Backbone bond lengths (Angstrom), bond angles and torsions (degrees), N, CA, C in turn:
res aa  C-N    CA-C-N  psi(-1)  N-CA   C-N-CA  omega(-1)  CA-C   N-CA-C  phi
1 M - - - 1.508 - - 1.512 112.04 -
2 H 1.315 112.40 -41.91 1.514 117.80 179.84 1.531 108.42 -68.71
3 M 1.259 119.61 -36.43 1.443 125.49 178.43 1.565 111.29 -62.04
4 K 1.312 115.70 -44.25 1.535 121.10 -175.88 1.598 105.56 -66.42
5 N 1.348 118.37 -40.03 1.412 120.91 -177.68 1.500 111.12 -65.46
6 T 1.363 116.75 -40.34 1.476 124.32 179.84 1.629 105.49 -62.42
7 T 1.351 114.91 -49.36 1.480 118.10 -177.80 1.519 110.44 -58.81
8 L 1.339 119.50 -43.55 1.436 123.19 178.42 1.534 111.80 -61.94
9 L 1.286 116.65 -42.54 1.398 120.51 -176.32 1.522 109.45 -65.99
10 I 1.331 119.91 -42.17 1.439 124.79 173.56 1.594 111.91 -57.78
11 G 1.293 110.53 -41.69 1.542 113.94 179.21 1.459 113.97 -61.51
12 I 1.340 114.19 -40.09 1.471 122.84 -179.94 1.501 109.87 -65.32
13 I 1.331 116.73 -43.53 1.513 120.93 -177.61 1.550 109.21 -65.24
14 I 1.342 116.76 -41.77 1.430 121.13 -179.95 1.571 112.03 -61.30
15 T 1.401 111.55 -44.75 1.485 116.90 179.66 1.557 109.28 -60.96
16 L 1.307 116.86 -43.16 1.474 118.63 -179.94 1.480 113.28 -66.70
17 L 1.342 121.47 -27.87 1.316 122.51 -176.25 1.598 107.63 -81.97
18 I 1.330 116.22 -35.40 1.514 115.89 171.04 1.530 115.08 -62.17
19 A 1.351 113.17 -40.68 1.527 118.38 176.18 1.469 110.20 -61.21
20 S 1.327 117.42 -41.68 1.447 120.89 -176.93 1.519 110.66 -68.17
21 C 1.350 119.67 -35.71 1.520 121.94 173.71 1.427 112.28 -64.18
22 N 1.347 117.49 -49.22 1.457 120.92 -179.22 1.493 108.76 -58.91
23 S 1.298 119.10 -44.88 1.456 121.84 -177.36 1.466 111.51 -60.63
24 S 1.337 119.14 -40.31 1.465 122.45 -178.29 1.519 111.84 -70.98
25 E 1.327 119.19 -27.86 1.416 122.50 172.97 1.497 116.23 -75.54
26 N 1.319 112.62 -32.78 1.483 120.92 179.42 1.558 110.14 -129.46
27 P 1.240 116.90 101.64 1.495 120.90 -176.31 1.507 113.15 -54.12
28 L 1.351 117.75 -25.74 1.426 121.81 -174.39 1.545 113.38 -94.33
29 A 1.403 112.52 -5.50 1.472 115.14 -176.69 1.477 111.07 -64.51
30 Y 1.351 116.35 139.17 1.474 124.41 175.49 1.523 109.39 68.65
31 Q 1.254 119.50 13.92 1.498 122.40 175.03 1.476 109.02 -101.69
32 T 1.318 117.75 140.26 1.425 121.68 176.47 1.580 110.83 -81.06
33 E 1.325 114.34 129.19 1.537 116.26 -179.97 1.526 108.20 -66.50
34 T 1.279 115.56 142.94 1.491 123.49 179.77 1.496 107.07 -136.46
35 H 1.329 116.75 -175.90 1.436 123.98 175.70 1.530 113.51 -59.65
36 S 1.327 115.17 -26.42 1.424 116.59 -173.13 1.565 111.79 -125.53
37 R 1.323 118.13 18.01 1.444 122.31 179.11 1.518 110.51 -150.75
38 G 1.332 113.13 139.89 1.465 118.30 179.28 1.544 109.82 144.75
39 D 1.308 115.11 -173.89 1.467 123.21 178.86 1.513 108.63 -138.29
40 I 1.314 117.78 113.92 1.493 118.09 -174.40 1.546 111.41 -134.59
41 K 1.313 111.85 164.31 1.531 117.19 179.48 1.541 106.74 -121.78
42 L 1.320 115.03 124.75 1.504 119.38 177.97 1.498 110.99 -112.80
43 Y 1.316 119.32 142.56 1.474 123.81 176.88 1.532 106.96 -103.81
44 I 1.299 116.84 125.76 1.467 123.67 -173.73 1.431 113.83 -130.65
45 E 1.371 117.93 129.14 1.477 120.64 176.39 1.474 112.53 -56.07
46 E 1.360 117.97 127.36 1.431 121.93 -171.49 1.508 114.62 -53.26
47 S 1.324 116.84 -27.57 1.476 122.45 178.98 1.489 113.27 -52.79
48 F 1.372 117.03 -27.40 1.457 122.28 -172.72 1.592 111.60 -103.28
49 K 1.222 117.22 13.01 1.477 119.44 -173.26 1.525 114.48 -55.04
50 P 1.359 119.22 -45.45 1.442 119.52 -179.44 1.556 111.57 -64.05
51 L 1.281 119.85 -37.40 1.452 121.48 176.55 1.486 117.15 -65.14
52 F 1.333 113.83 -37.71 1.486 121.21 -178.59 1.532 113.13 -82.55
53 K 1.330 118.15 -24.75 1.414 123.40 170.32 1.567 110.13 -58.88
54 T 1.285 111.76 -47.39 1.493 120.86 -179.74 1.560 110.80 -70.14
55 S 1.319 114.56 -45.04 1.510 118.20 -177.22 1.522 111.88 -64.90
56 I 1.355 118.72 -44.17 1.424 120.58 -178.39 1.494 111.78 -71.53
57 Y 1.313 116.10 -35.16 1.495 117.48 175.40 1.554 110.62 -63.38
58 T 1.282 117.41 -41.26 1.439 121.91 -177.87 1.480 108.35 -68.30
59 F 1.341 122.19 -47.21 1.423 126.64 179.28 1.518 112.93 -57.52
60 E 1.368 112.48 -48.55 1.525 116.89 -177.04 1.576 109.50 -68.18
61 S 1.261 118.06 -29.86 1.523 122.95 -179.43 1.519 106.08 -69.28
62 Q 1.393 118.53 -32.72 1.470 119.96 179.27 1.553 113.07 -80.69
63 Y 1.348 111.40 -34.88 1.592 119.62 -177.82 1.518 107.01 -116.72
64 Q 1.330 118.36 97.58 1.444 121.11 -172.42 1.559 113.63 -69.21
65 K 1.304 116.25 -20.74 1.448 121.05 179.67 1.546 113.21 -95.86
66 A 1.314 117.56 9.98 1.425 122.07 175.62 1.452 112.94 -99.48
67 H 1.353 118.61 127.07 1.430 119.17 -178.64 1.544 107.39 -128.49
68 I 1.419 113.94 112.05 1.415 119.64 -177.16 1.619 109.02 -112.91
69 N 1.276 110.84 124.30 1.492 120.06 -175.56 1.576 106.36 -106.92
70 P 1.347 117.99 108.99 1.387 122.08 -174.80 1.535 109.82 -88.72
71 V 1.310 120.45 136.70 1.509 124.33 169.05 1.557 104.46 -113.57
72 Y 1.304 112.68 113.34 1.487 119.18 -178.93 1.563 105.74 -92.76
73 C 1.261 117.52 124.51 1.499 123.25 -167.11 1.523 107.93 -155.01
74 T 1.368 113.01 179.86 1.440 118.69 174.79 1.517 111.04 -73.84
75 E 1.343 114.83 163.82 1.488 117.49 -179.61 1.526 109.99 -66.72
76 Q 1.406 118.69 -35.36 1.456 119.64 179.49 1.486 109.78 -68.24
77 D 1.236 117.80 -42.43 1.463 120.41 177.73 1.572 112.82 -60.20
78 A 1.308 115.88 -40.87 1.457 122.01 177.56 1.553 110.30 -60.28
79 I 1.335 118.01 -47.63 1.426 121.98 -178.66 1.509 112.40 -66.41
80 Q 1.349 115.82 -38.50 1.459 119.89 178.12 1.495 110.95 -65.32
81 S 1.363 118.62 -43.41 1.426 125.22 179.26 1.533 109.48 -60.52
82 F 1.323 117.76 -38.74 1.515 125.63 178.43 1.549 106.74 -62.96
83 I 1.267 117.04 -49.65 1.478 120.84 -178.85 1.526 109.59 -66.31
84 E 1.265 118.80 -39.41 1.557 119.89 177.75 1.511 114.07 -80.40
85 N 1.374 115.81 6.97 1.411 120.26 174.79 1.532 116.69 65.58
86 K 1.376 115.96 22.63 1.436 123.51 174.09 1.549 111.37 -70.01
87 T 1.336 113.35 -26.46 1.491 119.63 -179.86 1.579 106.81 -145.97
88 K 1.299 115.28 157.94 1.485 120.78 171.57 1.402 116.48 -100.55
89 S 1.362 117.65 -4.66 1.464 124.54 -178.72 1.450 115.77 -142.70
90 I 1.298 117.27 127.76 1.597 120.88 178.56 1.509 104.92 -125.72
91 F 1.394 112.97 161.27 1.419 119.49 177.08 1.599 106.36 -133.26
92 I 1.286 115.68 113.31 1.404 122.52 -172.02 1.525 111.88 -135.96
93 T 1.402 116.50 -173.98 1.483 117.43 -171.99 1.617 110.14 -97.96
94 R 1.261 115.87 12.38 1.498 116.69 -179.07 1.530 110.37 -154.79
95 D 1.335 114.62 159.38 1.424 120.25 170.07 1.513 110.81 -78.27
96 F 1.284 116.70 161.95 1.536 118.94 173.66 1.516 107.90 -72.81
97 T 1.333 117.70 147.50 1.433 123.30 176.01 1.508 109.09 -74.97
98 K 1.355 114.46 163.65 1.498 120.81 -177.39 1.548 106.96 -59.74
99 K 1.370 114.14 -37.10 1.473 119.27 -178.31 1.500 109.85 -63.37
100 E 1.300 117.68 -46.81 1.463 124.88 -176.69 1.611 106.44 -64.03
101 K 1.377 117.72 -43.98 1.375 116.57 178.44 1.495 119.37 -66.07
102 Q 1.395 112.90 -35.99 1.439 122.81 177.66 1.557 111.16 -64.32
103 K 1.368 114.00 -38.60 1.483 119.47 179.65 1.528 107.94 -64.72
104 L 1.319 117.44 -41.42 1.482 119.22 -179.06 1.479 110.67 -70.49
105 L 1.376 119.79 -33.46 1.393 122.29 177.05 1.522 114.48 -66.51
106 L 1.308 116.07 -26.03 1.472 122.93 174.03 1.509 110.26 -64.19
107 S 1.331 114.58 -27.13 1.528 120.87 178.90 1.484 108.23 -92.84
108 Q 1.334 117.63 8.27 1.525 123.45 178.42 1.549 107.86 67.19
109 V 1.291 118.40 37.44 1.461 121.30 174.58 1.505 109.89 -112.46
110 E 1.393 114.16 121.34 1.455 118.16 177.55 1.571 110.38 -84.91
111 V 1.213 118.10 126.92 1.493 123.26 179.32 1.462 112.38 -113.26
112 R 1.409 114.38 125.20 1.471 119.13 177.76 1.504 110.69 -113.16
113 S 1.329 117.25 137.84 1.473 120.81 -177.70 1.494 106.86 -118.90
114 D 1.311 116.18 143.16 1.441 124.76 172.46 1.618 111.98 -133.63
115 K 1.224 116.12 127.68 1.502 122.42 172.05 1.516 106.31 -78.10
116 L 1.341 116.05 125.25 1.460 121.14 -173.77 1.552 110.77 -104.80
117 A 1.389 116.88 -32.87 1.468 119.92 -171.00 1.523 109.27 -169.60
118 E 1.342 113.08 159.71 1.487 123.26 164.86 1.516 108.60 -92.72
119 D 1.298 116.34 133.40 1.487 122.41 -170.78 1.611 102.31 -128.31
120 A 1.361 108.74 -178.98 1.585 113.00 175.30 1.445 108.36 -159.48
121 I 1.406 111.28 162.13 1.410 121.83 172.45 1.558 107.60 -91.31
122 A 1.344 119.84 136.81 1.397 123.32 173.22 1.477 114.83 -113.01
123 L 1.358 117.72 144.41 1.445 121.53 178.41 1.573 105.24 -108.34
124 I 1.314 116.63 133.57 1.506 119.42 -178.88 1.503 110.36 -126.95
125 V 1.360 116.45 151.44 1.529 123.27 177.25 1.487 109.52 -135.74
126 H 1.307 115.60 166.87 1.443 125.33 176.06 1.573 107.73 -69.57
127 P 1.326 115.01 143.14 1.464 119.99 -178.46 1.515 115.60 -58.63
128 S 1.381 116.08 -22.23 1.498 121.50 -179.70 1.554 111.33 -80.18
129 N 1.351 115.07 -13.08 1.442 120.36 -177.02 1.675 110.08 -88.09
130 P 1.414 112.37 114.22 1.457 113.92 -178.39 1.524 114.03 -79.88
131 D 1.339 117.56 -2.09 1.502 122.22 -179.80 1.564 104.76 -83.79
132 T 1.244 116.97 84.78 1.583 120.26 -178.06 1.482 112.21 -110.86
133 L 1.295 118.36 3.07 1.584 122.14 177.48 1.524 104.92 -118.90
134 I 1.302 116.15 132.64 1.495 120.84 176.52 1.558 107.31 -141.75
135 S 1.298 113.99 136.67 1.487 118.97 171.89 1.568 108.57 -83.89
136 I 1.395 115.20 162.26 1.455 117.54 178.32 1.580 110.73 -64.74
137 E 1.361 112.63 -39.02 1.471 117.20 175.22 1.571 113.69 -58.66
138 K 1.292 117.04 -41.73 1.498 119.34 176.26 1.498 109.42 -68.19
139 L 1.263 122.87 -37.30 1.511 123.79 177.67 1.542 107.59 -63.08
140 K 1.300 121.63 -42.30 1.398 123.80 -179.65 1.536 111.81 -64.35
141 K 1.242 115.35 -37.58 1.501 123.79 178.68 1.412 108.08 -65.26
142 I 1.344 118.51 -43.43 1.553 125.71 -178.84 1.498 107.31 -60.70
143 L 1.353 115.61 -50.95 1.523 120.45 -178.27 1.515 113.38 -63.67
144 T 1.282 118.56 -29.82 1.456 120.65 -175.99 1.586 111.89 -101.31
145 G 1.306 115.71 7.26 1.433 117.37 173.81 1.550 116.64 83.95
146 K 1.301 115.75 4.70 1.529 119.95 -175.59 1.553 111.74 -86.74
147 D 1.375 115.16 -15.65 1.450 117.85 176.72 1.499 106.33 -150.06
148 I 1.296 119.29 100.41 1.482 118.41 -172.67 1.514 110.92 -124.01
149 K 1.314 117.65 31.14 1.465 122.55 172.92 1.492 112.73 -122.71
150 W 1.278 119.82 138.98 1.456 124.71 172.53 1.530 106.85 -69.60
151 N 1.419 113.31 137.02 1.404 117.45 -178.23 1.484 116.49 -64.51
152 K 1.408 116.02 -38.30 1.433 121.53 -177.87 1.546 113.04 -101.13
153 L 1.322 116.88 -34.14 1.444 116.03 179.08 1.487 114.78 -75.55
154 K 1.395 112.44 -24.83 1.484 118.73 -178.54 1.496 114.32 65.02
155 T 1.330 117.41 24.67 1.464 122.05 -178.06 1.526 106.83 -117.80
156 K 1.340 115.88 165.23 1.429 120.77 177.18 1.505 111.95 -65.82
157 I 1.354 117.83 141.38 1.420 120.46 177.62 1.566 109.76 -90.88
158 N 1.338 116.15 118.69 1.501 123.18 176.25 1.505 106.60 -100.38
159 V 1.269 118.87 112.61 1.487 124.51 178.39 1.570 109.28 -91.31
160 V 1.360 117.28 127.76 1.476 118.90 178.96 1.459 108.50 -128.99
161 F 1.364 112.19 136.17 1.463 119.17 178.14 1.484 108.33 -131.43
162 D 1.396 118.29 -175.23 1.420 117.72 -169.06 1.561 114.71 -85.56
163 N 1.367 118.87 -48.83 1.429 120.50 -172.90 1.482 109.97 -160.79
164 Q 1.349 117.55 143.66 1.483 121.85 -179.50 1.547 112.53 -65.47
165 N 1.258 121.05 -14.82 1.466 122.20 177.83 1.617 112.53 -106.02
166 S 1.270 111.54 5.62 1.523 118.38 -174.96 1.559 110.99 -78.61
167 A 1.336 113.17 161.57 1.477 120.20 172.69 1.516 109.84 -61.60
168 N 1.285 119.04 -37.30 1.477 121.30 -179.04 1.517 111.41 -58.65
169 F 1.346 116.30 -50.07 1.400 124.50 -179.36 1.503 111.18 -64.09
170 I 1.303 118.01 -47.16 1.489 122.38 174.53 1.468 112.95 -52.34
171 Y 1.356 115.56 -40.94 1.525 122.37 -178.99 1.534 109.52 -63.05
172 L 1.344 114.41 -45.77 1.498 118.38 179.18 1.611 109.10 -64.01
173 K 1.276 117.45 -44.74 1.445 118.79 179.96 1.512 112.53 -59.35
174 N 1.324 116.98 -44.65 1.433 119.79 -179.15 1.533 109.67 -67.94
175 M 1.320 120.76 -28.03 1.472 124.04 177.64 1.481 112.27 -67.58
176 I 1.348 119.60 -35.96 1.459 120.10 -176.05 1.541 113.94 -99.48
177 G 1.334 113.70 -1.28 1.516 118.99 -179.83 1.508 115.43 66.60
178 D 1.324 116.76 -126.41 1.429 124.27 -176.84 1.466 113.97 -84.25
179 S 1.303 119.73 -6.28 1.535 119.89 -177.96 1.539 105.86 -74.19
180 P 1.322 111.12 139.13 1.471 119.94 179.70 1.523 112.91 -74.18
181 I 1.356 113.85 139.63 1.490 121.59 173.32 1.481 107.06 -68.03
182 Q 1.367 115.83 135.85 1.469 121.36 -173.99 1.628 111.83 -91.71
183 S 1.356 114.04 170.89 1.454 120.35 -172.55 1.540 112.41 -67.86
184 N 1.315 117.41 -17.00 1.478 116.79 177.82 1.545 113.56 -84.43
185 V 1.324 114.12 11.11 1.445 120.40 177.14 1.547 105.99 -118.01
186 F 1.315 116.61 120.63 1.473 118.29 -178.18 1.523 112.36 -142.92
187 A 1.313 117.07 164.93 1.467 124.18 -178.22 1.453 113.09 -105.97
188 V 1.330 113.36 152.26 1.556 124.04 168.58 1.488 101.64 -109.95
189 N 1.355 118.73 -133.93 1.443 121.95 -175.03 1.573 115.94 -128.78
190 S 1.358 116.34 -10.79 1.456 118.45 -175.09 1.512 107.92 -162.76
191 N 1.337 117.85 165.39 1.424 124.84 171.55 1.545 112.37 -61.32
192 E 1.314 114.68 -37.70 1.503 118.66 175.92 1.428 114.21 -64.93
193 E 1.307 117.78 -40.40 1.462 123.57 176.00 1.564 111.95 -61.70
194 V 1.379 114.96 -39.97 1.489 119.74 175.64 1.512 108.79 -56.92
195 I 1.293 115.08 -51.45 1.529 121.68 -178.62 1.516 109.67 -56.28
196 N 1.300 116.78 -48.06 1.512 118.81 -178.62 1.580 111.66 -69.12
197 Y 1.289 118.16 -27.64 1.469 122.59 177.64 1.526 107.87 -64.86
198 V 1.440 111.59 -51.96 1.430 117.50 -173.93 1.565 109.45 -60.76
199 K 1.345 116.69 -39.27 1.508 122.01 178.13 1.544 111.40 -50.39
200 K 1.299 113.89 -37.22 1.506 121.37 -173.78 1.494 116.83 -94.97
201 H 1.393 114.54 -8.68 1.463 114.40 -173.13 1.591 108.35 -134.14
202 P 1.388 116.53 109.68 1.482 119.99 178.55 1.466 116.06 -58.34
203 D 1.358 115.43 -26.67 1.517 116.71 -174.79 1.514 113.45 -88.60
204 A 1.353 119.04 2.30 1.449 123.05 -171.32 1.553 111.89 -86.33
205 L 1.370 114.42 149.09 1.411 121.70 170.37 1.490 105.00 -123.67
206 G 1.340 118.51 112.87 1.468 124.94 -174.53 1.496 108.42 -93.47
207 I 1.342 113.34 142.99 1.472 123.60 177.31 1.529 107.81 -118.32
208 I 1.374 118.26 112.30 1.524 120.16 -177.59 1.529 108.01 -135.68
209 G 1.310 113.47 169.10 1.499 119.63 170.00 1.514 105.56 -80.29
210 V 1.303 116.22 137.71 1.524 123.49 -175.94 1.541 110.37 -62.78
211 N 1.343 118.23 -25.43 1.428 119.58 178.60 1.586 114.31 -55.26
212 W 1.347 114.38 -26.29 1.484 117.00 -178.24 1.555 114.01 -74.25
213 I 1.325 114.97 -14.72 1.476 117.66 178.68 1.512 112.90 -133.40
214 S 1.326 118.19 14.68 1.487 119.29 -174.65 1.517 115.65 -86.81
215 D 1.370 120.11 -35.51 1.394 122.34 -174.27 1.475 111.61 -92.82
216 E 1.402 115.43 98.10 1.496 119.50 -174.81 1.424 114.61 -79.87
217 D 1.371 118.35 3.02 1.506 122.39 173.02 1.519 109.05 -87.89
218 D 1.338 115.09 -10.93 1.513 118.50 -179.47 1.497 109.23 -89.57
219 A 1.288 115.17 126.50 1.474 119.80 -179.45 1.541 112.86 -61.85
220 E 1.257 115.03 -36.05 1.473 118.93 178.21 1.546 111.51 -64.34
221 V 1.335 113.71 -42.49 1.466 119.17 178.03 1.485 111.46 -61.54
222 L 1.294 117.06 -40.27 1.507 122.53 -177.76 1.539 106.48 -65.97
223 D 1.289 114.82 -36.69 1.540 115.51 177.13 1.539 111.32 -69.10
224 F 1.318 120.49 -34.18 1.428 120.72 174.16 1.501 113.08 -66.93
225 L 1.393 116.77 -37.16 1.402 121.89 179.50 1.586 116.68 -69.49
226 D 1.324 109.07 -19.71 1.542 115.71 -176.97 1.544 103.83 -81.48
227 G 1.299 114.13 108.62 1.556 116.81 -179.67 1.490 115.74 112.01
228 I 1.329 118.16 3.32 1.493 124.32 173.01 1.548 109.98 -134.12
229 N 1.305 113.78 160.86 1.486 122.70 166.12 1.450 111.11 -122.03
230 V 1.341 115.91 141.14 1.472 121.55 179.41 1.523 107.93 -90.88
231 V 1.381 116.07 133.63 1.445 123.02 -174.00 1.514 110.38 -84.59
232 G 1.358 117.76 138.10 1.438 124.70 170.73 1.518 109.38 -84.33
233 I 1.411 115.92 137.42 1.500 120.87 -176.12 1.519 109.52 -121.40
234 S 1.342 117.57 143.80 1.415 121.88 175.93 1.559 110.18 -119.88
235 K 1.342 116.77 160.00 1.373 120.74 179.31 1.513 106.01 -104.94
236 G 1.339 115.12 143.75 1.469 123.98 174.61 1.507 112.45 47.80
237 D 1.348 116.96 -128.54 1.441 120.61 -179.91 1.519 115.13 -94.35
238 S 1.340 114.20 13.24 1.532 122.62 -174.93 1.517 103.94 -68.37
239 K 1.388 110.67 141.29 1.437 119.25 171.77 1.528 112.66 -95.15
240 D 1.296 117.66 8.38 1.463 124.53 179.47 1.551 105.23 -97.73
241 Y 1.400 109.40 120.91 1.508 115.17 179.95 1.524 107.10 -110.47
242 F 1.335 115.04 142.11 1.439 120.03 -177.21 1.509 112.82 -129.69
243 K 1.266 118.70 140.81 1.446 123.06 176.87 1.520 109.16 -96.63
244 P 1.366 120.53 164.18 1.387 120.43 -170.91 1.527 114.10 -80.57
245 Y 1.328 116.93 55.38 1.497 123.48 178.32 1.549 103.80 -78.18
246 Q 1.360 112.70 159.15 1.448 120.66 179.99 1.444 114.40 -54.64
247 S 1.329 118.54 -47.83 1.507 123.92 179.74 1.497 115.16 -57.34
248 Y 1.423 113.69 -38.42 1.420 119.32 -175.04 1.645 109.94 -79.63
249 I 1.300 110.38 -28.30 1.503 116.33 173.01 1.490 110.66 -64.36
250 Y 1.324 112.31 -46.64 1.532 121.04 -175.75 1.535 107.33 -64.65
251 T 1.305 122.89 -41.54 1.498 125.62 -176.79 1.457 110.79 -85.00
252 K 1.362 120.65 -8.94 1.398 127.05 -176.08 1.539 113.48 61.27
253 E 1.345 115.50 22.31 1.423 119.36 167.14 1.540 114.31 -68.96
254 Y 1.275 114.42 -31.46 1.439 122.41 172.90 1.634 103.76 -79.71
255 P 1.327 111.57 120.15 1.551 112.39 -172.21 1.509 119.79 -74.91
256 L 1.335 120.94 -20.33 1.496 122.57 -175.49 1.465 110.62 -96.71
257 T 1.348 117.50 57.82 1.507 118.01 176.83 1.545 110.31 -94.49
258 R 1.310 113.68 163.51 1.506 120.89 176.30 1.523 102.76 -158.98
259 E 1.351 113.83 -168.25 1.432 119.08 -172.99 1.585 115.23 -128.10
260 L 1.242 119.83 166.40 1.461 126.20 173.77 1.474 109.06 -117.56
261 W 1.335 120.20 121.88 1.468 123.92 -175.49 1.523 108.30 -127.63
262 S 1.369 115.74 145.00 1.429 120.26 168.40 1.517 107.53 -102.85
263 I 1.282 120.86 140.88 1.420 129.05 178.25 1.483 106.50 -123.25
264 N 1.410 118.47 119.43 1.391 120.58 -168.75 1.557 112.52 -137.51
265 K 1.319 119.48 131.08 1.419 122.53 175.18 1.537 113.62 -122.73
266 A 1.366 112.94 14.41 1.542 116.68 174.73 1.437 108.46 -78.62
267 S 1.376 112.42 170.01 1.440 123.58 176.12 1.473 111.51 -58.39
268 K 1.323 121.37 148.71 1.391 123.90 179.89 1.550 109.71 -70.54
269 L 1.312 118.39 -13.06 1.448 125.00 179.00 1.559 112.28 -95.53
270 S 1.298 117.52 -1.66 1.455 125.81 -166.64 1.575 107.84 -81.38
271 L 1.412 114.82 163.91 1.436 120.20 167.51 1.492 113.05 -61.72
272 N 1.369 117.29 -36.61 1.441 117.31 176.29 1.510 112.39 -52.21
273 S 1.376 114.21 -48.39 1.466 120.89 -177.51 1.519 111.10 -69.42
274 G 1.319 115.17 -34.22 1.522 119.14 175.96 1.521 111.77 -61.63
275 F 1.357 117.36 -40.98 1.465 120.63 -177.86 1.538 108.17 -73.24
276 I 1.293 116.99 -36.26 1.532 118.22 176.56 1.537 109.45 -66.37
277 N 1.351 118.77 -43.36 1.477 122.37 174.21 1.478 112.18 -56.50
278 F 1.333 119.40 -37.80 1.500 125.75 177.37 1.463 105.67 -63.76
279 L 1.377 122.80 -48.10 1.405 124.31 -174.10 1.576 111.78 -66.75
280 T 1.338 116.65 -34.53 1.445 122.34 -179.18 1.513 111.86 -83.05
281 G 1.365 113.75 -15.20 1.534 119.05 -179.50 1.498 112.54 -83.64
282 E 1.347 114.66 -170.87 1.463 121.76 -171.80 1.591 108.61 -61.81
283 K 1.365 114.50 -54.31 1.442 113.77 -175.53 1.503 115.89 -61.13
284 G 1.361 117.11 -44.65 1.405 120.13 -179.51 1.482 112.45 -64.53
285 Q 1.379 119.13 -34.91 1.469 119.62 178.47 1.492 110.28 -74.36
286 L 1.248 121.41 -28.13 1.427 126.25 174.08 1.614 109.13 -63.81
287 I 1.265 115.07 -43.38 1.523 121.49 176.96 1.541 108.51 -62.83
288 I 1.317 116.84 -43.16 1.450 118.53 179.39 1.506 112.33 -65.47
289 Q 1.400 114.02 -39.04 1.504 120.76 178.54 1.553 110.23 -66.32
290 K 1.318 117.43 -38.86 1.381 119.99 176.88 1.477 117.11 -64.95
291 S 1.422 112.99 -30.58 1.452 120.75 179.15 1.532 112.08 -78.38
292 C 1.393 115.99 3.97 1.402 125.14 -179.02 1.481 115.90 63.85
293 L 1.334 119.26 25.80 1.440 124.11 157.17 1.492 107.31 -87.20
294 V 1.373 115.58 178.97 1.455 120.56 -176.62 1.578 104.53 -107.65
295 P 1.328 120.26 112.69 1.450 121.72 178.83 1.524 108.85 -65.50
296 S 1.345 114.39 147.28 1.443 117.69 -177.46 1.546 112.88 -86.96
297 N 1.337 115.81 -21.28 1.473 118.81 -173.85 1.489 112.84 -117.61
298 S 1.340 120.04 11.84 1.407 123.91 178.03 1.516 109.13 -124.59
299 P 1.308 118.87 137.80 1.502 122.44 179.09 1.509 109.70 -67.34
300 I 1.321 116.43 141.67 1.425 124.14 173.14 1.533 109.85 -100.82
301 R 1.340 117.52 127.03 1.448 119.88 177.73 1.480 110.35 -89.88
302 M 1.270 121.16 119.01 1.483 128.50 -179.62 1.474 104.08 -98.66
303 M 1.409 116.18 124.86 1.516 119.51 -179.53 1.561 105.66 -122.85
304 Q 1.268 112.63 134.52 1.511 118.32 175.81 1.506 106.27 -113.56
305 I 1.423 115.53 116.41 1.451 118.78 179.61 1.543 108.81 -95.76
306 K 1.358 114.88 129.27 1.447 120.60 178.96 1.498 105.47 -107.94
307 I 1.420 112.82 126.44 1.409 120.43 175.94 1.473 109.78 -104.72
308 E 1.364 115.76 127.61 1.451 117.03 -177.77 1.576 105.83 -113.11
């Protein structure tokens, strides 16, 4: 009897030593994931990279045991990764359709969606290009090859965007419907590459997510803005042209607006859900507002200044 108790005690000690070793190698081992602790991978549409770099940095600074690994990719890649269970949370420019949600429910997967912000597409040109005003109709004609010359430069318009599976390209395709995209429209690899291409080519018209140039308190954004001009856009026959400023995105006077959504299938007690709660809460919405997008859960103050 005494021998059995000794053997049992030795077994318990060995088990505790193994657990201790594993825990020292991996600080998160044997810890329950919470809203503020864990190690996760998120797939994010590359258009929103500047916003999420700031948001993740702020969140991890607040919660030292939270480790968020972002994968910046195209919208199609994010959706496919979600379906293939490579991630439990994605951030894209739309909510899932009813059909998409029903398909996931058949697999007993609950999907929760949250609108985080109002966003926009921005058009950019080289500083030497005097054609800085474009109507929506003109843009459609450029994309479909019906009007491919700059009015003042008198050169061919070369349209450059980030990727054929990106939210930016999907937006353009939806805008022109069944009309085919023409050969003067081509892709590089990222929003940053679009900006750099436009800086070097006076005949280029760049298509990017406005988040890449919206936060003028960000030194990297200021570097991107140095060497490009942002195009003003009008609706229909209107002579009023608007740039993608926060106030015009909010009022929809700027015509190329869209949204930022989180799609989540993780537990409501998970780090995924904790980070999304952060983004929809006061601090996250303030970060979104500072980045000059329109937060979905915080009021925007519109001020009209009258000069006499």
